[in-house]
DRENKERO-413243 format. One record per residue (C-alpha): residue in three letters; x negated, y negated, z; residue number from 1. Coordinates in steps of 0.5 Angstrom, whole numbers, plus 500, padded with zeros to 3 digits. Layout:
% DRENKERO-413243
r,east,north,up,k
Ala,X,Y,Z,NUM
...
//
This chain:
% DRENKERO-413243
r,east,north,up,k
Met,439,492,550,1
Trp,441,486,547,2
Glu,435,482,549,3
Leu,431,488,545,4
Ile,436,487,540,5
Ala,435,479,540,6
Arg,427,480,540,7
Phe,427,485,534,8
Ile,432,481,530,9
Leu,428,474,530,10
Arg,421,478,530,11
Gln,423,482,524,12
Arg,428,478,520,13
Ile,424,478,513,14
Pro,424,486,513,15
Ile,431,485,515,16
Leu,433,481,510,17
Ile,430,485,505,18
Gly,433,491,507,19
Val,440,488,507,20
Leu,439,486,500,21
Leu,437,493,498,22
Val,443,496,501,23
Thr,447,491,498,24
Ile,444,492,491,25
Phe,445,499,492,26
Met,453,498,494,27
Gly,454,494,488,28
Tyr,451,499,484,29
Lys,456,504,487,30
Ser,462,499,486,31
Thr,461,500,479,32
Asp,464,507,480,33
Thr,470,505,483,34
Arg,476,507,480,35
Leu,484,506,480,36
Gln,489,511,483,37
Trp,493,513,477,38
Thr,497,518,481,39
Leu,503,517,485,40
Pro,500,515,492,41
Arg,500,521,497,42
Leu,504,519,503,43
Leu,505,526,506,44
Pro,500,531,509,45
Asp,499,537,505,46
Asp,502,542,509,47
Asp,509,538,509,48
Ser,515,543,507,49
Thr,517,538,501,50
Leu,510,537,498,51
Val,509,545,499,52
Ala,516,546,495,53
Asn,514,541,490,54
Arg,507,544,489,55
Glu,511,551,488,56
Phe,516,548,483,57
Lys,510,546,479,58
Glu,507,553,479,59
Ile,513,556,477,60
Phe,516,551,472,61
Gly,510,546,470,62
Tyr,510,539,471,63
Glu,517,535,471,64
Asn,518,532,465,65
Val,514,525,464,66
Ser,517,521,459,67
Ile,517,513,457,68
Leu,523,511,455,69
Leu,525,505,450,70
Gly,532,503,450,71
Thr,536,498,445,72
Glu,543,495,445,73
Lys,543,495,438,74
Pro,547,500,434,75
Val,542,504,432,76
Leu,547,509,429,77
Asp,551,504,425,78
Ser,546,500,422,79
Leu,542,504,416,80
Asp,536,499,416,81
Leu,535,500,424,82
Phe,536,507,424,83
Asn,531,508,419,84
Glu,526,503,423,85
Trp,528,507,429,86
Tyr,526,514,425,87
Glu,519,511,423,88
Leu,518,508,430,89
Gly,519,515,433,90
Asn,514,518,428,91
Glu,509,513,429,92
Leu,509,514,437,93
Ala,509,522,436,94
Gly,503,521,432,95
Val,499,517,438,96
Gln,494,522,442,97
Asn,497,525,448,98
Val,504,524,446,99
Asp,508,531,446,100
Thr,515,530,443,101
Val,519,524,441,102
Leu,527,525,442,103
Ser,532,519,440,104
Val,538,519,436,105
Ala,534,519,429,106
His,529,525,432,107
Leu,535,530,435,108
Leu,535,538,434,109
Thr,541,542,433,110
Val,542,550,434,111
Glu,544,554,428,112
Lys,545,561,428,113
Asn,541,566,423,114
Thr,546,572,422,115
Glu,541,576,418,116
Ala,535,575,424,117
Lys,540,575,429,118
Arg,537,569,433,119
Phe,538,562,434,120
Glu,534,557,431,121
Leu,532,550,432,122
Lys,533,545,426,123
Pro,532,537,425,124
Ile,538,533,424,125
Val,534,528,420,126
Lys,529,531,416,127
His,527,524,412,128
Lys,529,517,412,129
Val,537,516,411,130
Arg,538,514,404,131
Ser,545,511,404,132
Gln,551,509,409,133
Ser,555,515,408,134
Glu,549,520,409,135
Leu,548,516,416,136
Asp,556,516,417,137
Ser,555,524,416,138
Ile,549,524,421,139
Arg,553,520,426,140
Ala,559,525,426,141
Lys,554,531,427,142
Ile,551,528,433,143
Lys,557,526,436,144
Ser,560,533,435,145
Leu,554,535,440,146
Pro,556,534,447,147
Phe,549,536,449,148
Tyr,546,530,447,149
Arg,552,525,449,150
Asp,550,520,455,151
Arg,543,523,454,152
Val,540,520,448,153
Tyr,545,515,447,154
Asn,551,512,451,155
Asp,557,514,448,156
Ser,561,508,451,157
Thr,556,502,450,158
Gly,552,505,444,159
Val,546,504,447,160
Ser,540,508,445,161
Val,534,511,448,162
Met,528,514,445,163
Ala,524,518,450,164
Ile,517,519,449,165
Ser,514,525,453,166
Val,507,525,455,167
Asn,502,530,457,168
Pro,503,531,464,169
Asp,495,531,465,170
Ile,494,525,462,171
Phe,499,521,466,172
Asn,495,522,472,173
Ser,489,520,469,174
Pro,486,513,466,175
Asp,487,516,459,176
Arg,494,514,460,177
Glu,492,506,460,178
Glu,489,507,453,179
Met,495,511,451,180
Met,500,506,453,181
Asp,496,501,450,182
Ser,497,504,443,183
Ile,505,505,445,184
Ile,506,498,447,185
Thr,502,496,441,186
Lys,507,499,436,187
Thr,513,498,440,188
Lys,511,490,440,189
Arg,510,490,432,190
Phe,517,494,432,191
Glu,520,488,436,192
Ala,517,483,432,193
Lys,519,485,426,194
His,527,486,428,195
Gly,527,481,433,196
Ile,529,486,438,197
Asp,527,486,445,198
Leu,526,493,447,199
Arg,527,496,454,200
Tyr,522,500,457,201
Ser,522,504,463,202
Gly,520,511,466,203
Leu,515,513,471,204
Pro,509,513,466,205
Phe,511,506,464,206
Ile,512,504,471,207
Arg,506,507,474,208
Thr,502,503,469,209
Glu,505,497,470,210
Thr,504,497,477,211
Thr,496,499,476,212
His,495,493,472,213
Leu,498,489,478,214
Val,494,492,483,215
Lys,487,491,478,216
Gly,489,484,477,217
Glu,491,482,484,218
Leu,484,485,487,219
Ser,480,480,483,220
Ser,485,474,484,221
Phe,485,476,492,222
Ile,478,476,493,223
Ile,478,469,489,224
Tyr,483,466,493,225
Ala,480,468,499,226
Val,474,465,498,227
Ile,477,459,496,228
Val,481,458,502,229
Thr,476,460,507,230
Ile,471,455,504,231
Ile,476,450,504,232
Val,478,451,511,233
Leu,470,452,513,234
Leu,468,445,510,235
Phe,474,442,514,236
Phe,471,445,520,237
Phe,464,444,520,238
Arg,463,439,515,239
Ser,457,442,513,240
Ala,454,446,507,241
Pro,449,451,511,242
Pro,455,454,516,243
Val,459,455,510,244
Phe,454,458,506,245
Val,452,463,511,246
Ser,459,465,513,247
Met,461,466,505,248
Leu,454,470,504,249
Ile,456,475,509,250
Val,463,476,507,251
Leu,461,477,500,252
Met,456,482,502,253
Gly,461,485,506,254
Val,466,485,500,255
Val,460,489,496,256
Trp,459,494,501,257
Ser,467,495,502,258
Leu,467,497,494,259
Gly,461,501,495,260
Ile,463,505,500,261
Ile,470,507,497,262
Ala,466,509,491,263
Val,461,513,496,264
Leu,467,516,499,265
Asp,470,518,492,266
Tyr,476,514,494,267
Glu,481,511,489,268
Ile,483,504,489,269
Thr,490,504,491,270
Ile,495,498,493,271
Leu,493,499,500,272
Thr,485,500,499,273
Ser,486,494,494,274
Ile,487,489,500,275
Ile,481,491,503,276
Pro,476,487,500,277
Pro,480,480,501,278
Leu,481,483,508,279
Ile,473,483,509,280
Ile,473,476,507,281
Val,478,474,512,282
Ile,477,478,518,283
Gly,469,477,517,284
Ile,469,470,518,285
Pro,471,469,525,286
Asn,464,473,527,287
Ser,460,467,523,288
Val,464,462,526,289
Tyr,463,464,533,290
Leu,456,465,532,291
Ile,455,459,529,292
Asn,459,455,534,293
Lys,455,458,539,294
Tyr,448,456,536,295
His,451,449,535,296
Ala,453,448,542,297
Glu,446,451,545,298
Tyr,442,447,540,299
Thr,446,441,542,300
Ser,445,443,550,301
His,437,444,550,302
Gly,434,442,543,303
Asn,431,449,542,304
Lys,432,453,536,305
Ile,429,459,538,306
Leu,432,459,544,307
Ala,439,458,541,308
Leu,438,463,536,309
Ser,436,468,541,310
Arg,442,466,546,311
Ile,447,467,540,312
Ile,445,474,540,313
Arg,445,476,547,314
Lys,451,472,549,315
Ile,456,473,543,316
Gly,453,479,541,317
Lys,456,484,546,318
Ala,463,480,545,319
Thr,463,480,538,320
Leu,461,487,538,321
Met,467,489,542,322
Thr,472,484,538,323
Asn,470,488,532,324
Val,471,495,535,325
Thr,478,493,537,326
Thr,480,491,530,327
Ala,477,497,527,328
Val,481,501,532,329
Gly,487,498,530,330
Phe,485,500,523,331
Ser,483,507,525,332
Thr,489,509,528,333
Phe,492,510,521,334
Ile,487,516,520,335
Phe,491,520,525,336
Thr,497,519,520,337
Gln,495,525,516,338
Ser,498,521,510,339
Asn,492,521,505,340
Val,493,514,502,341
Leu,493,511,510,342
Val,488,515,512,343
Glu,483,513,506,344
Phe,485,506,508,345
Gly,484,507,515,346
Ile,477,510,514,347
Val,474,505,509,348
Ala,477,499,513,349
Ser,475,501,520,350
Ile,468,503,517,351
Asn,467,496,514,352
Ile,469,492,520,353
Leu,464,495,524,354
Leu,459,494,518,355
Leu,461,487,518,356
Phe,459,486,525,357
Val,452,489,523,358
Leu,451,484,517,359
Ser,453,478,522,360
Ile,449,479,528,361
Phe,443,481,523,362
Leu,444,476,518,363
Val,447,469,522,364
Pro,440,469,526,365
Ser,436,471,521,366
Ile,438,466,516,367
Leu,439,460,521,368
Ser,432,461,523,369
Phe,429,459,516,370
Leu,434,453,516,371
Lys,432,446,519,372
Pro,435,445,526,373
Pro,442,442,526,374
Lys,443,435,526,375
Ser,448,431,530,376
Lys,452,430,524,377
His,452,438,523,378
Thr,455,439,530,379
Lys,460,434,530,380
His,465,439,529,381
Leu,464,441,537,382
Asp,468,435,539,383
Lys,473,434,534,384
Pro,478,429,537,385
Phe,484,433,534,386
Ile,482,440,537,387
Thr,480,437,543,388
Arg,486,434,544,389
Leu,490,440,542,390
Val,486,444,548,391
Glu,487,439,553,392
Asn,495,439,551,393
Leu,494,447,552,394
Val,491,446,559,395
Arg,496,441,561,396
Val,501,446,559,397
Val,498,451,563,398
Ser,497,447,569,399
Asn,503,443,570,400
Tyr,509,447,566,401
Arg,508,454,567,402
Lys,515,455,569,403
Pro,518,453,562,404
Val,512,457,559,405
Tyr,516,463,563,406
Ile,523,461,561,407
Ile,521,460,553,408
Thr,517,467,554,409
Thr,523,471,556,410
Leu,528,467,551,411
Leu,523,470,546,412
Ile,523,477,548,413
Ala,530,477,548,414
Phe,530,474,541,415
Gly,525,479,539,416
Val,529,485,542,417
Ile,535,483,539,418
Gly,532,482,532,419
Leu,528,489,533,420
Thr,535,493,533,421
Arg,536,490,526,422
Met,530,493,523,423
Glu,531,498,517,424
Thr,527,503,514,425
Thr,527,503,506,426
Gly,523,503,500,427
Asn,523,506,493,428
Leu,518,506,487,429
Val,519,499,485,430
Asp,521,496,492,431
Asp,515,492,492,432
Leu,516,488,485,433
Pro,519,482,485,434
Lys,527,483,483,435
Asp,526,479,477,436
His,520,483,474,437
Gln,521,485,467,438
Val,520,493,470,439
Val,525,492,475,440
Glu,530,489,470,441
Asp,529,494,465,442
Leu,530,500,470,443
His,536,497,472,444
Phe,538,497,465,445
Phe,537,504,464,446
Glu,540,506,471,447
Lys,547,502,469,448
Gln,547,506,462,449
Phe,544,513,464,450
Asp,544,513,471,451
Gly,537,513,473,452
Val,530,515,470,453
Met,527,518,477,454
Pro,526,525,476,455
Phe,530,530,481,456
Glu,529,537,481,457
Ile,533,543,484,458
Ile,530,549,485,459
Ile,534,556,486,460
Asp,531,562,488,461
Thr,535,568,487,462
Arg,531,572,491,463
Lys,531,578,486,464
Glu,528,578,479,465
Gly,533,578,473,466
Met,538,575,477,467
Ala,537,567,475,468
Thr,541,569,468,469
Arg,546,574,471,470
Ser,553,571,469,471
Ser,555,570,477,472
Thr,549,565,477,473
Leu,550,562,471,474
Lys,557,560,473,475
Lys,554,557,480,476
Ile,549,553,476,477
Asp,555,550,472,478
Glu,559,549,478,479
Leu,552,545,481,480
Glu,552,541,474,481
Gln,559,539,475,482
Leu,558,537,483,483
Leu,552,533,481,484
Gly,556,529,475,485
Thr,561,527,481,486
Tyr,555,522,484,487
Asp,554,516,481,488
Glu,546,516,483,489
Phe,545,522,478,490
Ser,544,522,470,491
Lys,547,528,466,492
Pro,544,534,469,493
Leu,540,539,465,494
Ser,539,547,466,495
Ile,539,554,462,496
Val,547,553,463,497
Ser,546,547,458,498
Gly,542,551,453,499
Ile,547,557,453,500
Lys,553,552,452,501
Phe,549,549,446,502
Ala,548,556,443,503
Arg,555,558,444,504
Gln,557,552,440,505
Ala,552,554,435,506
Phe,555,561,435,507
Tyr,562,558,433,508
Gly,560,554,427,509
Gly,558,548,431,510
Asp,565,547,434,511
Pro,565,542,440,512
Ser,571,545,444,513
Gln,566,551,444,514
Tyr,561,548,448,515
Lys,562,552,454,516
Leu,559,558,458,517
Ile,559,565,455,518
Ala,565,569,457,519
Ser,564,576,460,520
Asn,567,579,454,521
Glu,563,575,449,522
Arg,556,578,452,523
Ile,556,584,447,524
Phe,556,579,441,525
Phe,551,574,444,526
Arg,546,579,447,527
Pro,542,580,441,528
Tyr,541,573,440,529
Met,540,571,447,530
Lys,535,577,447,531
Asn,531,573,441,532
Ala,531,567,445,533
Gly,524,564,446,534
Gly,521,570,442,535
Gly,517,565,439,536
Gly,517,563,431,537
Lys,523,559,430,538
Gly,527,562,435,539
Val,530,557,440,540
Asp,527,558,447,541
Leu,533,557,452,542
Leu,529,561,458,543
Asn,522,558,459,544
Ser,524,551,461,545
Phe,529,552,466,546
Val,528,560,468,547
Asp,521,563,470,548
Ser,518,569,467,549
Thr,521,574,472,550
Glu,528,570,471,551
Arg,528,570,479,552
Tyr,528,562,479,553
Ala,532,557,476,554
Arg,532,550,476,555
Val,537,544,475,556
Thr,533,537,473,557
Ala,536,530,473,558
Gln,534,523,473,559
Met,537,519,479,560
Lys,537,512,481,561
Asp,531,509,484,562
Ile,535,508,491,563
Gly,532,506,497,564
Thr,530,511,502,565
Lys,536,510,507,566
Glu,541,511,501,567
Met,537,517,499,568
Asp,537,520,506,569
Ala,545,519,506,570
Leu,545,522,499,571
Ile,541,528,501,572
Lys,545,530,507,573
Asp,552,529,503,574
Leu,549,533,498,575
Lys,546,539,501,576
Pro,552,542,505,577
Lys,556,542,498,578
Val,550,546,495,579
Asp,550,551,500,580
Glu,557,552,499,581
Ile,556,554,492,582
Phe,549,558,493,583
Ser,550,561,500,584
Pro,544,561,504,585
Asp,544,568,505,586
Lys,543,570,498,587
Tyr,540,564,495,588
Glu,534,559,497,589
Val,535,552,494,590
Asp,530,546,495,591
Phe,530,539,492,592
Ala,524,537,489,593
Gly,521,531,484,594
Thr,518,524,485,595
Ser,524,521,488,596
Ile,525,527,494,597
Val,517,526,495,598
Tyr,517,519,496,599
Leu,523,519,500,600
Lys,520,524,505,601
Gly,513,520,505,602
Thr,516,514,507,603
Asn,520,517,513,604
Tyr,514,520,515,605
Leu,510,514,515,606
Val,515,510,519,607
Lys,515,516,524,608
Asn,508,515,525,609
Leu,508,508,526,610
Val,510,508,533,611
Ile,505,514,534,612
Ser,499,509,530,613
Leu,501,503,534,614
Ala,501,507,541,615
Leu,495,510,539,616
Ala,492,503,538,617
Ile,494,501,544,618
Val,491,507,548,619
Leu,485,506,545,620
Ile,484,499,546,621
Gly,486,499,553,622
Ile,481,504,554,623
Leu,476,499,551,624
Met,478,494,555,625
Ala,478,498,561,626
Ile,470,499,560,627
Leu,470,492,559,628
Phe,474,489,565,629
Ser,475,495,569,630
Ser,482,493,572,631
Phe,488,496,570,632
Arg,493,491,572,633
Met,488,486,568,634
Ile,489,491,562,635
Ala,496,491,563,636
Met,497,484,563,637
Ser,493,483,557,638
Ile,497,488,553,639
Phe,503,485,555,640
Thr,501,478,552,641
Asn,499,481,546,642
Leu,505,485,545,643
Ile,510,479,545,644
Pro,507,477,538,645
Leu,508,484,535,646
Leu,516,484,538,647
Leu,517,477,535,648
Thr,514,480,528,649
Ala,519,485,529,650
Ala,524,481,530,651
Ile,523,476,524,652
Met,523,483,520,653
Gly,530,484,523,654
Tyr,533,477,522,655
Phe,530,476,515,656
Gly,532,483,512,657
Ile,524,485,511,658
Pro,524,493,512,659
Ile,519,498,514,660
Lys,516,501,509,661
Pro,509,504,507,662
Ser,507,497,505,663
Thr,509,493,511,664
Ile,508,499,516,665
Leu,500,496,517,666
Val,503,489,520,667
Phe,503,492,527,668
Ser,497,496,528,669
Ile,492,490,524,670
Ala,495,484,528,671
Phe,495,488,535,672
Gly,487,490,533,673
Ile,486,483,531,674
Ser,490,479,536,675
Ile,487,483,542,676
Asp,480,479,540,677
Asp,482,473,543,678
Thr,484,476,550,679
Ile,477,479,550,680
His,473,473,549,681
Tyr,478,469,554,682
Leu,477,474,559,683
Ala,470,475,558,684
Lys,469,467,559,685
Tyr,474,467,565,686
Arg,470,472,569,687
Gln,463,469,567,688
Glu,467,462,570,689
Leu,469,466,576,690
Lys,462,467,578,691
Ala,460,460,576,692
His,465,457,581,693
Asn,465,462,587,694
Trp,471,466,584,695
Asn,476,459,584,696
Val,481,462,579,697
Arg,484,455,577,698
Ile,478,452,575,699
Ala,475,459,572,700
Ala,482,459,568,701
Ile,482,452,566,702
Asn,475,452,564,703
Ser,476,458,560,704
Ile,481,455,556,705
Arg,476,449,554,706
Glu,470,453,553,707
Thr,474,459,548,708
Gly,480,454,546,709
Val,476,451,540,710
Ser,473,457,537,711
Met,480,461,538,712
Ile,483,455,534,713
Tyr,478,455,529,714
Thr,478,463,528,715
Ser,486,463,528,716
Ile,487,458,523,717
Ile,482,461,518,718
Leu,486,468,519,719
Phe,492,464,518,720
Phe,490,461,512,721
Gly,486,467,510,722
Phe,492,472,511,723
Ser,497,467,507,724
Val,493,469,501,725
Phe,497,475,500,726
Ala,503,471,500,727
Thr,501,470,493,728
Ser,502,477,491,729
Gln,507,480,486,730
Phe,508,486,491,731
Gly,513,484,496,732
Gly,510,489,501,733
Thr,503,485,501,734
Gln,507,478,501,735
Ala,510,480,507,736
Leu,504,483,510,737
Gly,500,476,509,738
Ile,506,472,512,739
Leu,507,477,518,740
Val,500,478,520,741
Ser,499,470,519,742
Ile,505,468,524,743
Thr,503,474,529,744
Leu,496,472,530,745
Leu,498,464,531,746
Val,503,466,536,747
Ala,498,471,539,748
Met,493,465,540,749
Val,498,461,543,750
Ala,500,467,548,751
Asn,492,468,549,752
Leu,491,460,551,753
Val,498,459,554,754
Leu,501,465,557,755
Leu,495,469,559,756
Pro,492,463,563,757
Ser,499,462,566,758
Leu,499,469,569,759
Leu,492,469,571,760
Leu,494,463,575,761
Asn,500,465,578,762
Leu,498,472,579,763
Asp,491,471,581,764
Lys,491,475,588,765
Ser,494,481,585,766
Ile,491,481,578,767
Thr,484,478,579,768
Thr,482,484,583,769
Lys,475,487,585,770
Ala,475,492,580,771
Phe,475,486,575,772
Lys,470,482,578,773
Glu,465,488,578,774
Pro,465,491,571,775
Phe,463,497,568,776
Leu,460,493,562,777
Gln,458,486,562,778
Ile,459,482,555,779
Leu,457,475,557,780
Asp,451,474,560,781
Glu,449,469,565,782
Glu,445,463,564,783
Asp,437,465,564,784
Ala,433,459,566,785
Asn,427,463,563,786
Asp,431,465,557,787
Tyr,426,466,551,788
Ser,422,460,553,789
Asn,416,462,550,790
Leu,418,466,544,791
Gln,416,464,537,792
Met,417,467,530,793
Glu,412,468,525,794
Asn,412,462,520,795
Glu,415,457,525,796
Asp,413,450,523,797
Asp,410,446,528,798
Glu,415,442,530,799
Asp,419,448,532,800
Ser,414,451,536,801
Asp,413,444,540,802
Lys,420,444,542,803
Ser,419,451,544,804
Ser,413,450,549,805
Lys,417,444,552,806
Thr,423,448,554,807
//
């Protein structure tokens, strides 16, 4: 089959190049349709109970409150000028399209009793700019007499004020959020410049917008950095422009195709899919390196360009295909996690890695066929003294120092096992941002002043219509609010109870001491007022926001600190039994919802699936290797060799406190899928050498190191520096991904060039079995004396034709 493929590629090179160009143009056109993800990443499967509860919450109560928070340490309630400017800023922001409401100390509503209409009405405390200090003092006294607002819009002990800008939830989850945020930021920056005040910014819309901007910026910068680093490394190895040009052309086409496929599949650019284009550059280069190295070696051997091109297809094509398949398998295991963000990443990455092989095997020979044959100066890289010395040192170690190799390996395994036990699972919404990033610092400011900004919802199902507003239920909700107040992680909660307390205070003329629930003997007086609550017009809607229309469901909403999943898990385990004591599970059903809960469950879900996806990768790659090498013992030894680098990576994470989280969970499957490529190249050459040297294991193992060592070192160095590009990311998880995969692949190279040959030499009779010698599929062909000696390509110059006829 590969002989037919070689003939097809070399004879149809012009149609192939035209076809690839047309597909690239189409993919480039489709890539203009790619869009950024504006919603939070979907980590959980659609049928997960937490996600179901969150959907039910939205169906009953609508979206959770989505607000942008502005904070200032300046005493807004004490300064007349600042208060008026704060008032004007709020009015300006309220006029921004898709802003629903603005809440601050200058934009508060109070509840007043309308005795004639027998209803409660909302009235603004501030109706215009304050004219005098005495008027401001009166407003301050009024605000401080309302417990409802205390520690919600201002911190009573520090004087810090917050402005909450509620935005349209549909806009929050769309690209229009960016335009709205730009308009808001423009106005707030103008306010800051005028008063010399540095405002604090937080809230989900702001955090998500800033994160999206970083993803967008890093997508282009990663591609640029990967191109620059790869060109430098290729020039260092090849010292020649044509190999660099061919390699970069192929991977850049791969980048265009990857973006086009994201658009074709109607996926969004997420923090994960944004690293696929630079990954394509990094992972795609080794294909070209192997093919070009083989081309140069073949041409140096016999001087026939056509023969050299045909052989790189036939002799390297199958091995390259299998290495790309194993790498794609490493990525494809994420498809089985049922987590949308990982499934999309796995699909796009695995498809593009296979397409990279197609591009490489079609374009490298086709393009090289139009270029002049390499001169001696272009093939000097095959005999680089330092690479040759390095390979010979590896040969010396395998030949004479296998016992120290096993001792070091044993110590590394012990080191790895200890480090593995220290690994932790955690993650929160801003965990990947640098600790000194302004978003993180401002978030901590709000957490210190108001105990958090992340939405946390409790849904109470009373299982009976009308039960949510019963006196007994309201008392339980009040008890729940008091319980939440004992936790430092939660802000001051809000529920129908808070509204009723506010109304009761208004009923008694605004007396702060009357901010409490309605007693049973008072209900007859309050009944007409509460009946009109939510009745439209100027009435106070006390019900719809916190109780559904049937009065079966009630909600308690709070904000919480952005704690890690480990702490969050412990918090929920501590909170749930206490909630059940208040709301007996026999009579009530209580669920937790909100962004914080969903993210916690999503992170834990992904970690549990890490073991499954890695095990699946090992099984699938083991099946592929069984097809190639047949011998179960050889496969077990190969997988063992490549698991050691993963163990060391896990140990590094344990010792250096790098947690397992959604962004670092990719390391193991990716690294294993790539590192096994070296094993395939080495064992394929080893089997070929066995046949060539009458099954002499020692000669075959040593020759295989010398034959594959150069290319393995080249590609490992390229991959090391390529993945190191991700260390420039501002996202901690992406940084860790780059550093950890780089280290893993270097260790894997050493393992495949030292430990694997050592094991082969010591376990030759038990490992190199008859099954290994007689494979189901041969991936490296034997030399063929008549190999394409008479083949000529259309438009080949006379010089090449002469060389071909002489061969």
